[in-house]
Structure formats: structure tokens, C-alpha cells
C-alpha atoms as one frame of an Amber mdcrd trajectory, in Angstrom:
protein
  64.867 103.654 -79.035  61.929 101.250 -79.255  58.870 102.707 -77.562  57.054
 100.762 -74.844  53.516 101.742 -73.983  50.002 100.849 -73.008  46.818 102.898
 -72.801  43.039 102.672 -72.844  40.031 104.967 -72.609  38.284 102.558 -70.251
  40.924 100.698 -68.223  43.480 101.939 -65.716  47.043 100.840 -65.112  47.945
  99.447 -61.698  51.276 100.028 -59.986  52.484  96.482 -60.822  51.644  97.131
 -64.475  53.539 100.421 -64.362  56.489  98.579 -62.849  56.369  95.959 -65.611
  56.266  98.567 -68.387  59.105 100.586 -66.892  61.220  97.483 -66.278  60.762
  96.429 -69.893  61.659  99.876 -71.218  64.676 100.298 -68.933  66.015  96.844
 -69.820  66.167  97.921 -73.459  68.588 100.712 -72.584  72.066 100.806 -71.148
  71.334 102.522 -67.820  73.825 100.787 -65.547  76.210 103.237 -63.955  74.554
 106.266 -65.506  73.886 109.564 -63.773  70.150 110.122 -64.216  68.148 113.295
 -63.646  64.398 112.705 -63.476  62.312 115.760 -64.411  58.801 115.844 -62.915
  55.946 118.403 -62.751  54.961 120.450 -59.740  51.675 120.025 -57.867  49.563
 121.925 -60.438  49.269 118.786 -62.591  47.172 115.743 -61.730  49.468 112.748
 -62.016  50.528 109.677 -59.980  54.036 111.027 -59.463  54.108 109.099 -56.188
  53.717 105.815 -58.100  56.306 106.835 -60.695  58.737 107.897 -57.955  58.472
 104.541 -56.178  58.778 102.530 -59.373  61.702 104.463 -60.836  63.565 104.466
 -57.546  63.117 100.715 -57.086  64.270  99.978 -60.617  67.173 102.410 -60.860
  68.510 103.399 -57.434  70.959 100.471 -57.304  71.532 100.285 -61.039  72.427
 103.923 -61.637  75.417 105.874 -60.403  73.193 108.792 -59.442  69.415 109.312
 -59.360  68.191 112.842 -58.714  64.888 114.629 -59.332  64.193 118.152 -60.597
  60.792 119.858 -60.289  59.905 121.420 -63.663  58.443 124.656 -62.329  58.662
 126.874 -65.381  57.931 130.233 -63.728  55.833 128.759 -60.905  56.970 129.327
 -57.298  59.272 126.700 -55.733  57.826 123.859 -53.725  58.483 123.682 -50.000
  59.992 120.518 -48.568  56.525 119.499 -47.368  55.083 120.067 -50.848  57.907
 118.079 -52.437  57.235 115.185 -50.091  53.548 115.341 -50.935  54.306 115.421
 -54.682  56.374 112.215 -54.507  54.099 110.609 -51.912  56.434 110.203 -48.950
  56.806 111.448 -45.412  59.940 113.284 -44.344  61.126 110.169 -42.510  60.427
 107.890 -45.494  62.326 110.169 -47.812  65.378 109.899 -45.582  65.154 106.223
 -44.689  63.579 104.534 -47.740  64.843 106.790 -50.534  68.232 108.038 -49.333
  69.798 108.293 -52.799  67.099 110.545 -54.255  67.940 114.226 -54.076  65.100
 116.535 -55.171  65.585 120.084 -56.465  63.414 123.004 -57.543  64.111 124.661
 -60.887  65.283 128.275 -60.514  64.124 130.035 -63.676  64.967 133.518 -62.423
  68.468 132.767 -61.147  71.024 133.500 -63.914  73.663 131.564 -61.977  71.523
 128.440 -62.333  71.135 128.719 -66.119  73.372 127.995 -69.105  73.047 129.232
 -72.666  72.839 126.314 -75.130  72.106 128.083 -78.399  69.480 130.124 -80.155
  66.710 129.992 -82.734  67.319 132.473 -85.520  64.896 135.217 -86.454  64.553
 133.626 -89.898  63.467 130.334 -88.304  61.002 132.117 -86.029  59.617 134.055
 -88.988  59.152 130.869 -91.001  57.605 128.824 -88.188  55.241 131.643 -87.214
  54.209 132.405 -90.787  55.330 135.978 -90.280  53.651 136.587 -86.926  57.005
 137.002 -85.170  60.514 137.767 -86.272  63.103 137.668 -83.527  66.159 135.734
 -82.464  65.567 133.718 -79.303  68.388 132.830 -76.928  67.844 129.546 -75.149
  68.952 128.890 -71.600  68.315 125.828 -69.487  69.022 124.706 -65.929  72.744
 124.007 -65.859  72.226 121.020 -63.543  71.527 118.894 -66.595  75.226 118.944
 -67.539  76.015 116.847 -64.465  74.048 113.886 -65.838  74.154 111.318 -68.637
  70.395 110.983 -69.087  67.375 113.252 -68.644  64.273 111.210 -67.829  61.082
 113.250 -68.273  58.032 111.993 -66.367  54.754 113.864 -66.640  51.180 113.952
 -67.918  49.830 115.126 -71.254  46.721 117.339 -71.374  45.244 119.826 -73.853
  47.193 123.061 -73.427  46.361 126.664 -74.281  49.816 127.692 -75.514  51.231
 124.652 -77.256  48.191 122.486 -78.100  49.002 119.568 -75.800  51.365 119.578
 -72.828  53.985 116.921 -72.166  57.130 115.671 -73.848  59.755 118.351 -74.392
  57.504 120.930 -72.757  58.899 119.688 -69.437  62.211 121.125 -70.634  60.788
 124.284 -72.205  59.380 125.985 -70.153  59.815 123.391 -67.389  63.520 123.916
 -66.675  64.243 126.861 -68.971  65.095 130.543 -68.664  62.681 133.387 -69.332
  63.664 134.313 -72.917  62.355 131.167 -74.579  59.428 131.012 -72.126  58.301
 134.543 -72.961  58.786 134.037 -76.687  56.672 130.960 -77.243  53.946 131.924
 -74.791  53.424 135.170 -76.674  53.591 133.265 -79.970  50.751 131.025 -78.758
  48.782 134.058 -77.587  49.061 135.648 -81.030  47.502 132.545 -82.570  44.950
 132.548 -79.678  44.103 129.860 -77.169  40.865 128.563 -78.762  42.807 127.777
 -81.951  45.812 126.233 -80.198  44.245 124.260 -77.390  43.629 120.602 -78.196
  45.490 120.791 -81.537  48.190 118.138 -81.829  50.731 119.629 -84.215  51.210
 123.371 -83.685  53.856 125.953 -84.575  54.636 126.443 -80.882  55.350 122.726
 -80.482  57.847 123.105 -83.357  59.640 125.828 -81.407  59.800 123.681 -78.265
  61.087 120.635 -80.125  63.649 122.787 -81.940  64.904 124.095 -78.600  65.032
 120.551 -77.203  67.297 119.429 -80.035  69.899 121.859 -78.698  70.024 120.011
 -75.353  73.279 117.989 -75.524  72.148 115.333 -73.050  70.399 112.060 -73.898
  66.641 112.290 -73.298  63.870 109.808 -72.654  60.266 110.337 -71.615  57.635
 108.523 -69.596  54.482 110.230 -70.871  51.351 109.767 -68.766  47.681 110.115
 -69.625  45.396 110.662 -66.634  41.681 109.879 -66.543  40.186 111.516 -63.450
  42.874 110.456 -60.955  43.693 107.114 -62.595  46.513 106.333 -64.999  44.916
 105.573 -68.356  48.141 105.376 -70.316  51.918 105.190 -70.031  54.190 105.551
 -73.050  57.987 105.317 -72.813  60.393 106.384 -75.533  62.018 109.528 -76.837
  60.144 112.677 -75.746  58.807 113.091 -79.276  57.496 109.558 -79.769  56.158
 109.098 -76.224  54.356 112.458 -76.432  52.929 111.564 -79.847  51.354 108.367
 -78.506  50.113 110.097 -75.342  48.375 112.834 -77.338  46.487 110.247 -79.390
  44.994 108.900 -76.162  44.573 112.316 -74.530  42.460 113.472 -77.478  39.990
 110.708 -76.592  40.154 111.100 -72.812  40.444 114.852 -72.258  38.188 116.471
 -74.844  34.413 116.654 -74.320  32.235 117.783 -77.214  28.880 119.482 -76.783
  26.145 120.134 -79.343  25.428 123.710 -78.333  27.117 126.697 -76.657  26.170
 127.757 -73.124  25.098 131.173 -71.887  26.484 130.553 -68.404  29.322 128.241
 -67.372  30.472 127.627 -63.804  34.072 126.426 -63.843  35.043 125.014 -60.442
  38.770 125.186 -59.757  40.375 122.377 -57.720  42.579 123.280 -54.751  45.783
 122.449 -56.637  45.426 125.832 -58.349  46.615 128.263 -55.684  46.340 131.519
 -57.623  44.794 132.895 -60.796  48.062 132.413 -62.684  47.605 128.633 -62.649
  43.836 128.665 -62.038  43.388 130.370 -65.395  43.345 126.878 -66.909  39.764
 126.677 -65.653  38.968 129.501 -68.071  41.020 128.325 -71.036  39.512 124.848
 -71.116  35.942 126.183 -71.217  36.139 129.363 -73.280  35.338 127.563 -76.582
  32.015 126.382 -75.154  30.664 129.769 -74.024  28.183 131.527 -76.312  29.023
 134.956 -77.693  28.199 137.453 -74.947  27.939 134.635 -72.400  29.399 134.436
 -68.909  32.183 132.191 -67.659  32.470 132.163 -63.862  35.630 130.755 -62.309
  34.537 129.479 -58.900  37.584 129.180 -56.636  36.812 130.330 -53.072  40.291
 129.212 -51.979  42.167 131.573 -54.328  43.245 134.830 -52.675  45.705 136.390
 -55.122  46.295 136.956 -58.794  49.800 135.504 -58.959  52.429 134.662 -56.366
  55.218 135.261 -58.883  53.878 137.802 -61.382  51.095 139.541 -59.448  52.582
 143.031 -59.468  52.915 143.061 -63.266  49.481 141.582 -63.937  47.808 144.001
 -61.553  49.493 146.838 -63.400  48.463 145.826 -66.929  45.199 143.997 -66.176
  43.468 141.378 -68.324  42.794 142.187 -71.970  42.121 140.647 -75.366  45.092
 140.059 -77.655  44.597 143.081 -79.896  44.534 145.454 -76.923  48.251 144.713
 -76.642  49.058 144.138 -80.314  47.724 147.541 -81.349  49.505 149.333 -78.497
  52.773 147.390 -78.256  54.899 150.485 -77.668  53.066 151.033 -74.371  53.843
 147.505 -73.185  57.407 147.102 -74.448  58.748 146.435 -70.946  56.117 143.867
 -70.006  57.309 140.231 -70.126  55.586 138.556 -73.069  54.757 135.473 -71.004
  52.774 137.588 -68.548  51.049 139.408 -71.401  50.126 136.037 -72.918  48.528
 134.925 -69.647  46.486 138.134 -69.608  45.038 137.464 -73.064  44.347 133.797
 -72.354  42.251 134.610 -69.272  40.346 137.458 -70.922  39.673 135.388 -74.032
  39.438 136.405 -77.644  37.829 139.641 -78.763  38.467 142.916 -80.588  40.040
 146.289 -79.898  38.918 149.011 -82.278  39.140 152.812 -81.925  40.254 152.475
 -78.319  37.300 150.270 -77.357  37.843 146.707 -76.120  35.165 144.143 -76.953
  35.790 140.728 -75.393  33.723 137.881 -76.816  32.686 136.616 -73.360  32.487
 137.976 -69.818  34.985 136.320 -67.461  33.953 136.551 -63.796  35.971 135.627
 -60.704  34.215 134.062 -57.730  37.273 133.962 -55.493  38.702 135.609 -52.398
  40.156 138.330 -54.636  38.202 141.435 -53.665  35.660 143.049 -55.971  37.660
 146.271 -56.232  40.734 144.322 -57.341  38.726 142.360 -59.924  37.448 145.605
 -61.443  40.966 147.071 -61.457  42.317 144.120 -63.442  39.381 144.253 -65.876
  37.535 141.099 -64.816  34.058 140.592 -63.410  33.337 139.769 -59.777  30.887
 137.570 -57.954  30.800 136.798 -54.251  31.723 133.094 -53.929  29.395 132.847
 -50.927  26.490 133.509 -53.288  27.180 130.336 -55.267  25.720 126.957 -54.369
  27.265 124.539 -56.850  24.391 122.092 -56.373  22.014 124.652 -57.842  24.112
 124.763 -61.034  24.043 121.053 -61.759  21.855 119.306 -64.346  20.787 122.515
 -66.091  22.284 122.019 -69.529  18.793 122.233 -71.054  18.683 125.826 -69.750
  21.989 126.753 -71.352  23.819 126.478 -68.013  26.815 124.185 -67.467  28.648
 123.319 -64.250  32.077 121.647 -64.420  32.954 120.310 -60.930  36.699 119.870
 -61.531  37.865 122.176 -64.270  41.318 122.854 -65.649  42.424 119.657 -67.364
  39.515 118.559 -69.560  38.870 120.630 -72.671  35.265 121.399 -73.664  34.508
 122.193 -77.301  31.561 122.408 -79.645  31.104 119.604 -82.157  30.694 122.260
 -84.819  33.648 124.327 -83.636  33.839 127.876 -85.043  37.341 128.461 -83.681
  38.852 125.864 -85.978  38.042 128.285 -88.810  40.243 131.005 -87.329  43.737
 131.447 -88.748  46.974 132.912 -87.483  46.330 135.997 -89.603  43.122 136.953
 -87.797
């Protein structure tokens, strides 16, 4: 298909402009009478999904035979009806009266009755893609709802991402609406390479795995890839998932990566309220780790967060947070731990070493949350009372080696002379 798109570092797209772009793109395709499933992110991603919902519904509700929406949760907890309404920007009454044809569903990653096997990636392919880091066959399952539709329409933002390099595109299928096998596999693959190497890199081995899995999906796909600047829409690109994502990343690299001349001894990373637990709030660590000096301190300030993970908390609290090699050099002890959870552990703790039974993280990660000090120590992270932090006192102190990021989690901070780009997958 011919891609339609528009984006700018400085200007924002209005709703009428979004409507015009979507109308142009949809008119180039044969959508009349089709059953369409729109796949959108949950509320842990900044994006004008309300605008996209209104526009897509207006353009396609009469034209299509069916127009449903599926929340791409990955392994995140399901959204309540109130949260769904908030995500698409409607009241309960409006959803019934103004948008009666739009059914909205949560993905059920843990329900085997909701998944269908569509193929596998061979151990030889995994070995080749990973340059020998992994060798395993990966079975691929996906939400079986997709087989009730003629077209999958992916709508979601693109940001730097710790596992795959940049989010967006086919990532809304894998892990968005996938089963745990492929999710665990590529998250651990990304962890082996390490987050500081992966994050903000356009073409990565993990992206190859995701795109390979997407080619097994036997349903037509298209993508509306968004680039968000603050809360505004800086870009919209419509095409195949691969081409729309490619264009979105080119703009995201300019919008979402901030370069600094020097590392910082102390960084205060302020988590927005959309991150309800450490599982998703960890993005406030990932996006700032490359900027922290060796031996420095990264404080995640999130006084609203009360638990480690709604979905995976029991496992994380059992294994704690550790550098990659803590697990790699003791894999037999963690054989029953889901690799996706293990990957999260290493991403939060950051890179480091594990030699002769001694763990040496490069930086000190500290939680300033409602998670109690005893629990922080048990999971191998630092603690600071959030009441002791006045964010105003942290501002404008870069000359002292102190940085405060008021809304962390989506913008990546790196050094201009970046040492992590010299790391390789064999380290």
C-alpha cells in the first residue's frame, strides 16, 4: 500500500488534519464491507487515542461491516470499563449512544482458550538472529479474535523502548495481543543484549523477531503510527506496520531523544500517574540509566506507586532485582522463572557484573514510592522516603551534576559521547 503521513518536530496535528490524513489513507484501500479490528494501547502510553477513536469511528462505522477495538495489553492487567472509556475519551452514555457499533475488548494473554497457535520460529533462526546468544524454538500464539476479521488496524505511538529499540508497529501484536511464549523469549533476548544498547536503536535483532512473528499472522494488517511530543500529536504515518513504523521512528529519534554533554551523579526521575506499579514505572529508570555516572544514583520518584507489580508481583518479590549476569551465571536456579519477568528485573537494576558470587551494579537504583523500605531492601533496590523529596529543590542544578526529569518514562536521555554504543551482544 502507498503510505500516507505527516510529521514535524515543531508543529502539531489538529483533529481535522488527522481526519484528512485518515480519510485519504482509507480511500486508497478497499474497506467497504470489511470486518475491522482496531488494536490500541492501554493507558500506560501517552497518545491521543480519543482523537483516533472518534476519527476512525466517523470514517468507518458506516462503511465497514464490523468495527471492534482490542486493547493491546501484553501482560498488563485488563482495563476496567471506566478505564476503557477514559482511554477512548467517552462517557458511558456516549459510548452507548454515539458509538453503538464499537465493541471494545481486553486482550487475555494468560487465557489459553483465548489464544491460537499460528506457527513457530525455529531454533536455527533464533540462533542466527541472536548471533548465538539464544538457541530455542519459539511457539507463537496470538489472540484468536483476529480470525473473525478481515483487517487488523494497529493504532499506537512510537517511543524509544528498552527491549526492542523503538516501540510501535508490529509490537502491538507481539507482545500486545500475544501469548507468553513469544513474549518471554524476546524480552529475555533484549535483556541479554542489555537495555542501554537496545534502547533508541532503530534496527535491532529483537525487532527482527517481532516482524518475523508478524509475518505468520494470516490477516491483512495496516498501521496508524503516532509520534507524540509532550501531549500533542507531532506525526501520523499510515501504511503497513513496517513502513509506518519506519517513518515514525525517524521522527521519534528527533523528538524523544535528549543528548547531554556529561553524566550526572544524581538523577531524579519523576513518574507520571499513568504508571500504576513498578512493572510499568520501570520505564522511568530505563530511559535515564544511560545518563547516570558510574556509581551514581537514580531515584524513581513515584509517591503514587504502592506495589511492585499487579500481575507479576509474587515472582518479582521472590527473585528480586539483579544485573543480567546474576541470572546468566546461575540459570539453573532460575529455570522456572518466566524470562519476561527476569528481563524486567535486569532492566530496572541496570547493567553491571556478577563475579565470584558478588553483584556489582553500575548505578544505584532507589525507589521513592509507597513501597515500604523493608520491601525495597528485600527486592534489592534502594529506598528513600518520598516525603523527603521536594522536586522544586532538584530543578536547575545540572551544573552540580544533578538532573530532575519532571515527566519521565517516554523520553530517552543519552550522552553525546555514548559509551554504551561500544558494547556488543557478546559482552
